[in-house]
C-alpha positions in Angstrom: 6.4 -5.8 -33.6 8.4 -3.2 -35.8 10.4 -0.6 -34.0 8.2 2.2 -35.7 5.2 0.9 -34.2 6.1 0.8 -30.7 8.2 4.1 -30.7 6.2 7.6 -30.9 7.9 10.0 -33.1 11.5 10.3 -31.7 11.1 14.3 -31.8 7.8 14.0 -29.7 9.7 12.0 -27.2 12.6 14.4 -27.1 10.3 17.3 -26.5 8.7 15.6 -23.8 11.8 13.7 -22.0 14.1 16.0 -20.7 17.8 14.8 -20.2 18.2 13.5 -16.5 19.7 15.9 -13.8 23.2 14.9 -12.9 22.3 15.1 -9.2 20.4 11.8 -8.9 20.5 10.2 -12.6 18.9 7.2 -11.7 15.8 8.7 -9.9 15.3 11.3 -12.7 15.4 8.9 -15.3 13.1 6.9 -13.4 10.7 9.9 -13.0 10.8 10.5 -16.8 9.9 7.0 -17.9 7.1 6.8 -15.0 5.7 10.2 -16.5 5.0 8.4 -20.0 3.6 5.5 -18.4 1.2 7.2 -16.0 0.2 9.7 -18.3 -1.1 6.8 -20.8 1.5 8.1 -23.6 2.9 4.5 -23.2 -0.3 2.3 -23.1 -0.5 -0.6 -21.2 0.8 -3.8 -23.2 2.7 -1.5 -25.3 6.4 -2.2 -25.7 8.5 1.0 -24.8 11.7 2.2 -26.5 14.6 -0.1 -26.4 17.6 0.4 -24.1 19.6 2.3 -26.7 16.8 4.6 -27.7 16.2 5.6 -24.0 19.9 6.2 -23.2 19.7 8.7 -26.0 16.4 10.6 -25.1 17.2 10.7 -21.4 21.1 11.6 -22.2 22.2 8.8 -19.4 24.0 5.7 -19.5 22.8 2.2 -20.4 23.5 1.2 -16.8 21.1 3.9 -15.3 18.2 3.1 -17.8 18.6 -0.3 -16.7 18.4 0.6 -13.0 15.6 2.9 -13.9 13.6 0.1 -15.8 14.5 -2.3 -12.7 12.5 0.4 -10.3 9.7 0.3 -12.6 9.6 -3.5 -12.8 9.7 -3.6 -9.0 6.9 -1.3 -8.6 4.8 -3.3 -11.0 4.5 -0.6 -13.9 6.8 -2.2 -16.3 7.3 -6.2 -17.3 10.4 -7.3 -18.9 10.4 -10.3 -21.4 13.5 -12.2 -22.5 14.1 -11.8 -25.9 11.2 -9.5 -26.6 11.5 -6.4 -24.5 10.1 -4.3 -21.9 6.2 -3.8 -21.8 3.7 -1.7 -19.8 2.2 -3.8 -17.3 0.2 -1.1 -15.2 -0.4 2.6 -15.4 -1.2 2.8 -11.8 1.5 4.6 -9.9 0.8 2.9 -6.3 4.3 4.2 -5.1 3.1 7.8 -5.7 -0.3 7.0 -4.1 1.4 5.6 -1.1 3.4 8.8 -0.8 0.2 10.8 -0.9 -1.2 8.6 1.7 1.6 9.1 4.1 1.4 12.8 3.8 -2.3 12.8 4.6 -3.5 13.9 8.2 -3.9 11.2 10.9 -7.4 11.6 10.8 -7.7 10.8 7.2 -5.2 7.8 8.0 -7.3 6.4 10.6 -10.6 6.8 8.8 -9.3 5.0 5.9 -8.2 2.3 8.3 -11.5 2.0 10.0 -13.1 1.6 6.6 -10.9 -1.3 5.7 -11.3 -2.6 9.2 -14.9 -2.3 9.1 -15.3 -4.2 5.9 -12.5 -7.0 6.8 -14.3 -7.9 9.9 -18.0 -8.2 8.2 -16.7 -10.2 5.6 -14.5 -12.5 8.1 -17.7 -13.0 10.0 -19.3 -14.4 6.9 -16.3 -16.3 5.4 -14.0 -17.3 8.0 -12.7 -20.8 8.5 -11.9 -22.9 11.5 -8.1 -22.3 10.9 -8.7 -18.7 10.4 -10.4 -18.3 13.6 -7.8 -20.3 15.3 -5.1 -18.0 13.8 -6.9 -14.8 14.9 -7.5 -16.1 18.5 -3.5 -17.1 18.6 -2.5 -13.5 17.4 -4.9 -12.0 19.7 -3.2 -14.0 22.9 0.2 -13.2 21.6 -0.6 -9.4 21.1 0.2 -8.9 24.6 0.9 -5.1 25.8 3.4 -2.3 25.4 4.7 -2.9 28.9 5.5 -6.7 28.3 7.8 -6.3 25.3 8.1 -2.5 23.9 6.5 -0.7 21.4 8.1 -1.7 18.2 7.4 -5.5 19.0 3.8 -4.6 20.2 3.3 -2.9 16.9 4.5 -5.9 14.9 2.2 -8.2 16.9 -0.8 -5.7 16.7 -0.5 -5.5 12.8 -0.1 -9.2 12.4 -3.7 -9.5 14.6 -5.3 -7.2 12.4 -4.0 -8.6 9.0 -5.3 -12.2 10.1 -8.8 -10.6 10.6 -8.3 -8.9 7.0 -7.0 -12.5 5.6 -10.0 -14.0 7.1 -12.0 -11.8 4.9 -11.1 -13.9 1.9 -10.9 -10.8 -0.1 -7.4 -11.0 -2.2 -7.8 -7.3 -3.2 -8.3 -5.9 0.2 -5.4 -8.2 1.7 -3.2 -6.3 -0.8 -4.8 -3.0 0.0 -4.2 -3.3 3.7 -0.6 -4.1 3.0 -0.4 -1.1 0.7 -1.7 0.9 3.8 0.7 -0.8 6.3 3.2 2.1 6.4 0.5 4.7 7.2 -1.1 2.4 9.5 1.8 1.6 11.3 2.5 5.5 11.7 -1.3 5.8 13.1 -0.5 3.0 15.7 3.0 5.0 16.6 0.7 7.9 17.2 -1.8 5.9 19.7 1.5 4.6 21.5 3.0 8.2 22.0 0.2 9.2 24.3 -1.7 11.6 22.1 -4.4 9.0 21.1 -6.0 6.2 23.3 -4.8 2.6 22.3 -7.9 0.2 22.3 -7.3 -2.3 24.9 -7.7 -6.3 24.6 -11.5 -6.3 25.6 -12.0 -3.8 22.2 -10.0 -6.7 20.2 -11.6 -9.5 21.7 -15.2 -8.3 20.9 -14.4 -8.3 17.2 -12.9 -12.0 17.4 -16.1 -12.9 19.6 -18.3 -11.6 16.5 -16.4 -13.0 13.8 -16.6 -16.5 16.0 -20.2 -16.0 16.0 -20.5 -15.4 12.2 -22.4 -12.2 12.9 -21.3 -9.4 10.5 -23.3 -6.7 11.9 -22.0 -7.4 15.5 -18.5 -7.4 14.0 -19.1 -4.0 12.2 -20.4 -2.6 15.8 -17.3 -4.2 17.3 -14.9 -2.5 15.1 -17.0 0.6 15.2 -16.5 0.7 19.1 -12.9 0.0 18.7 -12.3 2.9 16.5 -14.7 5.5 18.1 -12.6 6.9 21.0 -9.5 7.2 18.8 -11.5 9.2 15.9 -13.3 11.2 18.8 -9.9 12.3 20.3 -8.7 13.2 16.9 -11.6 15.7 16.4 -11.0 17.0 19.8 -7.1 17.6 19.0 -8.4 19.2 15.5 -10.8 21.3 17.0 -8.5 23.2 19.5 
């Protein structure tokens, strides 16, 4: 593709893309490039300006441009093709969305987690394989308690159990979304272990497993609702004070 077809007017780009600040050149350059992508000014599938052009537009070194591009490639926004150039892969800025999730209130995070867990358990009851069920049971047995291993190890095992239920749903998009929420969910688990919120006990977890094993989606949903109810009720009490 000819350069004139993929680079919008150089003057237009110069007006929009301000020179990167000296405080953190890579972050500033990354933000400028991300803004072009997320705004849609560089469309999905479109080749972005080459390294030399971006160096001039951002007033930074080529090394800074390369690092900014690497960051956006790692975030799934750009795709580099050997001998062809760098193309917009996606305009969905998941990193910014995750930051907003982390800044949301604890109740919002728990309600989002509850929605994911509800649907995951429902689908797992319908779609689980014998291997899925065996893994879920193994992870429940290994989950243990905080007193046995400390909070960090417990949180790791608790998440492993819940993610095994999501995996048993057979929904790849839900699995990716659950991974996306992991940081926020980990923070909610930290909150339950800090004493502000009740931690659902082994029996509450086992009820979910039993419903999945029985291939009963309605029972699975009810088990997750019962699992989440004490936490959500306590959050409402805390917020009303």
